[in-house]
Each structure stands twice: as C-alpha cells, then as structure tokens.
C-alpha positions in Angstrom: -28.9 -15.3 89.6 -26.3 -12.9 88.2 -23.6 -14.7 90.1 -24.7 -18.0 88.7 -24.8 -16.5 85.2 -21.2 -15.2 85.6 -20.0 -18.6 86.7 -21.6 -20.1 83.5 -19.8 -17.5 81.4 -16.5 -18.3 83.0 -17.0 -22.0 82.6 -17.9 -21.6 79.0 -14.9 -19.4 78.3 -12.6 -22.0 79.9 -14.0 -24.7 77.7 -13.9 -22.6 74.6 -10.2 -21.7 75.1 -9.1 -25.3 76.0 -6.2 -26.6 73.9 -6.5 -30.1 75.4 -7.3 -33.0 73.0 -8.6 -36.2 74.6 -7.9 -39.2 72.5 -8.9 -42.8 72.9 -9.4 -45.8 70.6 -8.5 -49.3 69.7 -6.3 -51.1 67.1 -7.4 -54.7 67.0 -4.7 -57.3 66.5 -1.8 -55.1 67.5 1.0 -55.8 70.0 0.7 -54.4 73.5 4.4 -53.2 73.1 3.4 -50.6 70.5 3.1 -47.0 71.4 1.1 -44.1 69.9 2.4 -40.6 69.6 1.0 -37.3 68.3 3.2 -34.6 66.7 2.1 -31.2 65.5 2.8 -31.3 61.8 3.4 -27.7 60.9 5.9 -26.7 63.6 9.7 -26.6 63.3 11.8 -29.3 64.9 8.7 -30.7 66.5 8.7 -33.5 69.2 6.0 -35.9 70.3 3.3 -34.2 72.4 2.3 -37.5 74.1 3.5 -41.1 74.2 0.5 -43.5 74.9 0.6 -47.2 75.7 -1.6 -49.8 74.1 -3.1 -52.6 76.2 -3.4 -56.3 75.4 -6.7 -55.7 73.7 -5.3 -52.9 71.5 -7.1 -50.1 73.5 -5.4 -46.7 74.4 -6.3 -43.3 75.9 -4.6 -40.1 76.8 -4.7 -36.4 76.5 -2.3 -33.6 75.4 -2.2 -29.9 74.9 -2.5 -29.0 71.2 -0.3 -26.1 70.2 -2.7 -25.1 67.4 -5.7 -26.3 65.4 -4.6 -28.2 62.4 -2.9 -31.3 61.1 -1.1 -33.7 63.4 1.0 -36.7 62.7 -0.1 -39.9 64.5 2.4 -42.6 64.8 1.6 -46.2 65.6 3.9 -49.3 65.2 6.4 -47.1 63.3 3.9 -46.0 60.8 2.4 -42.5 60.3 -1.0 -41.1 59.5 -2.3 -37.5 59.4 -5.3 -36.4 61.4 -6.9 -32.9 61.7 -7.4 -31.9 65.4 -8.7 -28.9 67.3 -8.2 -28.0 70.9 -11.0 -29.0 73.2 -12.0 -32.1 71.2 -12.7 -35.6 72.3 -11.5 -38.0 69.6 -11.7 -41.7 69.0 -9.4 -43.4 66.5 -9.8 -47.1 65.7 -9.1 -49.8 63.1 -7.2 -53.0 62.4 -3.5 -52.8 63.4 -2.3 -54.4 60.2 -4.3 -52.0 58.0 -2.9 -48.8 59.6 -2.3 -46.2 58.2 -4.0 -47.0 54.9 -7.3 -47.5 56.7 -8.5 -46.2 60.1 -11.6 -44.5 61.5 -11.9 -41.1 63.3 -15.1 -40.5 65.3 -16.1 -38.0 68.0 -15.6 -34.3 67.7 -13.0 -34.6 64.9 -15.1 -36.9 62.7 -16.4 -34.4 60.1 -13.1 -32.6 59.5 -11.2 -35.9 59.1 -13.9 -37.2 56.8 -13.4 -34.0 54.8 -9.6 -34.5 54.7 -10.0 -38.1 53.5 -12.7 -37.3 51.0 -10.9 -34.4 49.5 -7.6 -36.3 49.4 -9.1 -39.2 47.5 -10.7 -36.8 45.0 -7.5 -34.8 44.5 -5.4 -38.0 44.1 -7.8 -39.3 41.4 -7.5 -36.0 39.5 -3.8 -35.6 40.0 -3.1 -39.1 38.7 -4.1 -37.9 35.3 -1.7 -34.9 35.2 1.4 -35.4 33.1 4.1 -33.2 34.7 6.7 -34.0 32.1 4.3 -32.8 29.4 3.4 -29.7 31.3 7.0 -28.7 31.7 7.5 -28.7 27.9 4.5 -26.4 27.2 5.1 -22.7 26.4 4.6 -20.5 29.4 1.2 -19.1 28.4 -0.2 -22.6 27.9 1.4 -23.8 31.1 -0.1 -20.9 33.1 -3.6 -21.6 31.6 -3.3 -25.3 32.4 -2.2 -24.5 36.0 -5.1 -22.1 36.5 -7.5 -24.8 35.3 -5.9 -27.4 37.6 -6.3 -25.0 40.6 -10.0 -24.2 39.7 -10.9 -27.9 39.2 -9.3 -29.1 42.5 -10.7 -26.2 44.5 -14.2 -27.2 43.3 -13.5 -30.8 44.5 -12.4 -29.4 47.9 -15.7 -27.4 48.1 -17.7 -30.5 47.1 -16.0 -32.6 49.8 -16.6 -29.8 52.4 -20.3 -29.6 51.6 -20.6 -33.4 51.8 -18.9 -33.7 55.2 -20.0 -30.3 56.8 -16.3 -29.5 57.5 -15.3 -26.5 59.5 -14.2 -23.5 57.5 -10.7 -23.7 59.1 -10.2 -27.2 57.8 -11.3 -26.2 54.3 -9.0 -23.2 54.3 -6.1 -25.4 55.4 -6.8 -27.8 52.5 -7.0 -24.9 50.0 -3.8 -23.4 51.3 -2.2 -26.8 50.8 -3.5 -26.9 47.2 -2.0 -23.5 46.5 1.4 -24.6 48.0 1.3 -27.7 45.8 0.6 -25.8 42.6 3.4 -23.3 43.5 5.7 -26.3 43.8 4.5 -27.4 40.3 5.4 -23.9 39.0 8.9 -24.2 40.5 9.4 -27.4 38.7 8.4 -25.6 35.5 10.8 -22.7 36.2 13.7 -25.1 37.0 13.2 -27.6 34.2 11.6 -25.9 31.2 14.8 -24.6 29.7 16.4 -28.1 29.7 13.2 -29.9 28.6 12.8 -27.6 25.6 16.4 -26.7 24.8 15.7 -23.0 25.3 18.7 -22.2 27.5 17.8 -18.5 27.7 14.3 -19.0 29.1 13.3 -16.8 32.1 9.9 -16.6 33.6 7.8 -13.5 32.6 5.9 -11.0 34.8 2.7 -13.0 34.1 4.4 -16.0 35.7 5.6 -14.1 38.8 2.2 -12.4 39.1 0.5 -15.8 39.1 2.8 -16.9 41.9 2.1 -13.8 43.9 -1.7 -14.3 43.6 -1.4 -17.7 45.2 0.8 -16.3 48.0 -1.6 -13.6 49.2 -1.8 -15.2 52.6 1.9 -15.8 52.9 2.1 -15.6 56.7 -0.7 -18.1 57.2 0.8 -20.5 54.7 4.3 -20.1 56.3 2.9 -21.0 59.7 0.6 -23.9 58.6 2.0 -25.4 55.4 5.4 -27.1 55.5 5.3 -27.7 51.7 5.0 -23.9 51.2 8.3 -23.5 53.0 9.7 -26.2 50.7 8.5 -24.1 47.7 10.2 -21.0 49.1 13.5 -22.9 49.7 13.3 -24.3 46.2 13.1 -20.7 44.8 16.3 -19.9 46.7 18.2 -23.0 46.1 20.2 -21.9 43.0 21.2 -18.6 44.5 22.2 -20.2 47.8 24.3 -22.8 46.0 26.2 -20.1 44.3 26.6 -18.2 47.5 27.8 -21.2 49.4 30.4 -22.1 46.8 31.8 -18.6 47.0 31.8 -18.3 50.8 32.8 -21.8 52.0 36.1 -22.4 50.2 37.3 -24.7 53.1 34.1 -26.8 53.0 34.1 -26.7 56.8 31.3 -24.3 57.6 27.9 -25.6 58.6 24.9 -25.3 56.3 23.0 -23.3 59.0 25.7 -20.6 59.3 26.1 -20.3 55.5 22.3 -20.1 55.0 21.9 -17.5 57.8 24.6 -15.3 56.2 22.9 -15.8 52.8 19.6 -14.6 54.3 21.3 -11.5 55.6 21.8 -10.5 52.0 18.0 -10.7 51.4 17.1 -7.3 52.7 13.5 -7.3 51.4 12.6 -10.8 52.8 10.2 -10.6 55.7 11.6 -11.7 59.0 9.0 -14.4 59.6 10.0 -16.0 56.3 13.7 -15.9 57.3 12.8 -17.5 60.7 10.9 -20.4 59.2 13.4 -21.1 56.4 16.5 -20.9 58.7 14.7 -23.2 61.2 14.1 -25.7 58.4 17.8 -25.7 57.5 18.9 -26.0 61.1 16.6 -28.9 62.0 17.3 -30.8 58.8 21.1 -30.4 58.7 22.8 -29.3 61.9 20.6 -30.1 64.9 21.2 -33.8 65.4 23.0 -36.1 67.8 26.2 -36.2 65.7 26.7 -32.5 65.7 30.1 -31.6 67.3 30.1 -29.4 70.4 31.7 -26.6 68.4 29.0 -26.6 65.7 26.3 -27.0 68.3 27.5 -23.8 70.0 27.3 -22.1 66.6 23.7 -23.2 66.2 22.8 -22.0 69.7 24.2 -18.6 68.9 22.2 -18.5 65.6 19.0 -19.4 67.3 19.6 -16.7 69.9 20.7 -14.0 67.5 18.9 -14.6 64.2 15.5 -16.2 65.1 13.1 -13.5 66.2 9.8 -15.4 66.4 9.4 -16.5 70.0 7.6 -19.8 69.3 10.2 -20.9 66.6 13.1 -19.9 68.9 11.6 -21.9 71.8 11.0 -25.0 69.6 14.6 -24.9 68.3 16.1 -24.5 71.8 14.0 -27.4 73.1 15.0 -29.8 70.3 18.6 -28.8 70.9 18.3 -29.6 74.6 16.5 -32.9 73.9 19.3 -34.1 71.6 22.2 -32.9 73.7 20.8 -33.3 77.2 21.8 -31.3 80.3 25.2 -29.6 80.2 28.2 -31.3 81.8 28.9 -29.9 85.2 25.2 -29.0 86.0 23.5 -30.6 89.0 21.6 -33.7 87.8 17.8 -33.4 88.1 16.4 -33.5 91.6 13.1 -35.0 90.5 11.6 -37.5 92.9 11.9 -41.2 91.9 10.3 -44.2 93.7 12.1 -47.4 94.6 10.3 -50.7 94.5 9.7 -50.6 98.3 8.0 -47.3 97.9 10.7 -45.1 99.3 11.8 -41.9 97.7 15.0 -41.6 95.7 16.8 -38.9 93.8 19.7 -39.4 91.3 21.8 -36.8 93.3 21.4 -38.9 96.5 23.9 -41.4 95.1 27.3 -39.9 96.1 29.4 -42.7 97.4 30.8 -43.4 93.9 30.2 -42.0 90.4 27.2 -43.6 88.7 25.9 -44.6 85.4 22.2 -44.1 85.0 20.1 -46.1 82.5 16.7 -44.9 81.3 14.5 -47.7 79.9 10.9 -49.0 79.5 9.6 -52.5 79.0 8.0 -51.6 75.6 11.3 -50.7 74.0 12.3 -53.7 71.9 16.1 -53.3 72.3 16.1 -53.8 76.1 15.9 -57.5 76.5 17.5 -58.7 73.3 20.5 -56.4 73.2 20.9 -54.0 76.2 20.8 -56.5 79.0 23.6 -58.9 77.9 26.0 -56.0 77.4 24.9 -54.2 80.5 25.7 -57.3 82.5 29.3 -57.3 81.3 29.7 -53.6 82.1 28.2 -53.7 85.6 30.2 -56.8 86.5 33.5 -55.2 85.4 33.0 -51.7 86.9 30.8 -52.4 90.0 33.7 -52.0 92.5 34.2 -48.4 91.5 30.9 -47.4 89.9 27.3 -47.3 91.1 24.5 -48.2 88.7 21.0 -46.7 88.7 18.2 -48.1 86.5 15.3 -45.6 86.0 12.2 -47.2 84.6 9.7 -45.1 82.6 6.8 -47.5 82.1 3.3 -46.3 82.4 2.6 -47.7 85.9 4.5 -48.7 89.1 3.2 -52.2 88.8 4.7 -52.5 85.3 7.9 -51.2 86.7 8.0 -53.9 89.4 7.4 -56.6 86.8 9.9 -55.2 84.4 12.7 -54.6 86.9 12.4 -58.1 88.4 12.3 -59.8 85.0 15.1 -57.8 83.4 17.4 -56.7 86.2 17.3 -59.4 88.8 20.8 -59.9 90.2 22.2 -56.6 88.7 24.1 -54.5 91.1 22.7 -51.0 91.8 19.4 -49.2 92.4 16.1 -49.7 90.7 13.8 -46.7 90.6 10.7 -45.5 88.9 9.8 -42.2 87.4 6.1 -41.8 88.3 3.9 -41.2 85.2 6.6 -42.8 83.0 7.2 -40.7 79.8 5.3 -37.9 81.4 7.3 -38.0 84.6 9.3 -35.0 85.9 12.6 -36.8 85.4 11.8 -37.3 81.7 10.9 -33.6 81.3 14.0 -32.4 83.2 16.3 -34.5 81.1 14.5 -34.2 77.7 13.8 -38.0 77.4 11.4 -39.2 74.7 10.5 -42.6 73.5 13.1 -42.4 70.7 15.8 -41.8 73.3 15.3 -45.2 75.0 17.4 -46.9 76.2 19.8 -44.2 77.1 22.7 -43.8 79.5 24.3 -40.8 81.3 27.1 -40.5 83.8 27.0 -38.5 87.1 30.0 -37.8 89.4 30.2 -38.2 93.1 28.9 -34.6 93.6 25.7 -35.4 91.8 26.6 -33.4 88.7 26.3 -34.4 85.1 29.5 -35.9 83.9 28.7 -36.9 80.3 26.4 -36.4 77.4 23.6 -39.0 76.8 24.8 -42.2 75.2 22.6 -44.6 73.2 25.2 -47.4 72.6 26.9 -49.3 75.4 29.7 -50.1 73.0 30.4 -46.4 72.3 34.2 -46.0 72.7 33.7 -42.6 74.3 31.5 -44.1 77.0 34.0 -46.9 77.7 36.8 -44.3 77.9 34.8 -42.2 80.4 34.0 -45.3 82.5 37.7 -46.1 82.6 38.6 -42.5 83.6 36.0 -42.2 86.3 36.8 -45.6 87.9 40.5 -45.9 87.3 39.9 -49.3 85.7 40.9 -50.3 82.3 38.3 -52.3 80.2 40.0 -55.2 78.3 38.0 -54.3 75.2 34.8 -52.5 74.2 31.8 -54.7 74.5 31.4 -56.8 71.4 27.7 -56.3 71.0 26.6 -53.0 69.5 23.3 -51.5 70.5 21.1 -49.4 68.3 17.9 -47.5 68.9 17.3 -45.7 65.7 18.3 -42.3 67.2 19.0 -40.6 63.9 16.3 -37.9 64.0 13.3 -37.5 66.4 10.0 -38.3 64.6 9.0 -35.1 62.7 6.9 -34.3 59.8 8.2 -35.6 56.5 8.7 -32.0 55.4 8.9 -28.7 57.3 
C-alpha cells in the first residue's frame, strides 16, 4: 500500500510540474495552408514555440512546453491574438477564420482565465474611451495625480468584478492588475514629458509627490519587469531624454550601434538594479541590432555585449538563440549531421554529399512563395550551375506523405536530391540550423567537405549568393535572376512591445 501511495505522489508531482500545453481547435472556413504559432509574450527576442498545421476542415492540434504561466501570442493567417495559458493545461481554441482575432472562443482548462481577460479588457476599454489624455496633461500636478488615482481605483474595481464573474485564478488577476499599473505609469510619463509644452510652463519639473506615486505603483518591480513588456517601455521612456543626450555626446561619428551606446549609458547608472539593466538592454538589442541585415562586425559586438553585460541566464540564452536563428551556423563549421529521409525511405545526411559543393533549399508546401516565385528562379539556377554544383531540397512539411506529394508536384525534373526532415518544423535538422516558419524558403551553401560555406539566403536574386555560386563553381552567371523573391524576413514574430 505504501509503495502504491508513493507512486501516486510521484505521478501527481509530475503532472503538477508539467509545463506542456496541449492545444487543439478549429477555424471554420480557413485555408489548409495557414499555420498556427504560439509565442511567449513577455520574453525578450522570443521565437515561436510551435508551428501547427491546419487541415482541410480547419482543425489543428499540437503541444508545446510553456516557459511560464502568462500571456501568449497566438498567430493565425498573419493575425495575432492574446491568450492566457498555464503549463499542464489542455486548451481548445475555435472560431470562424474570417472573424479571427476579433472573435474566437477558448474552452478547456484555460477557459475561465481567458474569459476573465476578455471581460476585463472590454470593461477597461469602455472606461478608457472616456479619458481625455490631452486634457489630463494640462491639469496642474495635484489635480492630475488625484485623477490618476481615481482612474486606477475605478479600473481595479472593474478587474475585481470581472475576476469574480469568471472565477479567474489569482495569478491571472495579478497579471491584469500589474498591466494596469504599467499603463498608468505610462500615462504619468506622458504627463511628465508633455505638461510643460502643453501649459507653457517651461520650468515645470515633477514633485516628490509625483515620484512617490510612481514608486508606489512599482513596488513589485521585478515581477513587472519579467511579465509586463509595457512596464519596460515605461522605464525606457523615463530614460529616453538622458540617453539621447548621452548618445549625441558619445557618438560623434554616428557609426556606433544603438546597443553599444545604450550599454555604455547603462554603465553610468550605478544605482540601477542589474535585472532592470538586463531587460532594457535586451529590448534595445532585439529592436535595433539583432536582425538579418546586421553586419558581421556589428553582430560580433552584440555577441560580446550579450556575453559580458547580460547577467540573467534566461535573458542571455534567449538573446543568443535569436542571434543564432537569424545568422545560422558559422561558416567553416560542419553542417548538421541530422538524419533525413529520401522518398524511397533511405537515410541521407547533408554532409554525405561530397562530390561537389551543394546548395541546400529548405521549404514546405504551405509557404506561399514556393510555387509562385521560388520554383521559376530555382529552375534557372539549377540548370545553369548543375554541372559544377549539387542541389539538395529539404522538405519540412508535417508528414512524409505530404513531402512525397510536394516534391513530385514542385520539383519533378529538377537535378539533385529530395529529402525530408522527419517531423517537419520540429525536426532535428530544423533545430540544428535554427529554421522557423518565417525563414522559409531559405538557402545555404556547403562545400565539398560538408562544411558550411555561406550564411542563409532568403532571396535567390541576392547578388552575394550569385557571386558565391560563381566562385564555388568557376562559372560566371550572365546576370542575376530577374525575379526577386521575398519572404517577409524582416523580424521574427515577436510581441508588439517588449
């Protein structure tokens, strides 16, 4: 009996500590080419946690590890909605495809918290619509602070009413109240920045009563830093004027990156807590200098900043991961040895191809650019370089059957090797090379030794890619391909604000 009881306790502990969220649902009337992704909303430089396919009837299902309990961005058909999720939940999300994100239904374990989020949001928006910010900014400070206190009290009572009506968890209610505090602090920043101009009182400076009110709403600063991106925006807003002055004085050439300047500026803030520095520097990095167009020299600077200046392990790991995803593996490193499968079922690895250098394309049938833009230009490139270059086409569809259909439909007659990464976007090859949905289609070159020979390319007309193909083959392309591909790779999908 005691052994059985111990087994029960172990099983209960495992369930209680689970971070896995199981999600399913249906969006009626949608295209089977659409994908669903979930992104943790409060992290820094966050990436999709899962990429789920939608079948011909609009149904979908999948599971992912939730880094924390809280708000998640759900993307569908290029549109975004916010849902509140907790580890260990089974969630169903459904609605009409053309009505998303304005209208959808959450049921299952996450129902009551999402009912609360929607109920409180509607109530707050109804109240906030009556607030005249322009008028508030012109009030004298005492009257403004009194009005702000009333706004906070009124809206908190609306949150409490919504919580009671929906039986929401205390954590979800606390999250919403923290968001309210961060929003009011943002309103106070607007007052501080604009009151002098709005009233003609050029010498206006906030009083101790004002700063005390701000401090009162920031009593749980660490929690708000971790969970509220708009609180980080508020803190950055408070620093913006001083940073602008610092940057003008320390960047005479105009060549230094925003991240390096901001890091040096933070070094002057001796009393600022390290966690605050980490989150704010991460915000600046991910919004200015961690992107596909960053030069190798500046990327190296960012790498050093992440290593030297970011102390929080989770923030450091997230920033390093997004850097890797955007840049890919380093030139000269062996290409991933992850197992791929050819259409006949035989195993294949990218490094197995050593007779010639190779260009590898990663693609999936649900990516809209493949058929209409990639294939015609790819045909020109393969025909021109095939005598000196091998071509490998790695499919990342959800199933091997879909791979077979797609490769036959799209690549029939193309020279080279067709292979499949088992589990598609969740395959080992995708993990090894940092491939996400927003990176498809993409192309990388490998040399005859099976080593990485280039960065990832997202445009077959990229002059740098054509130059490298010429160099690796000894051929000379008559001209860059006329068609120019695009795949919206500007920034990975992230929360609107960090």
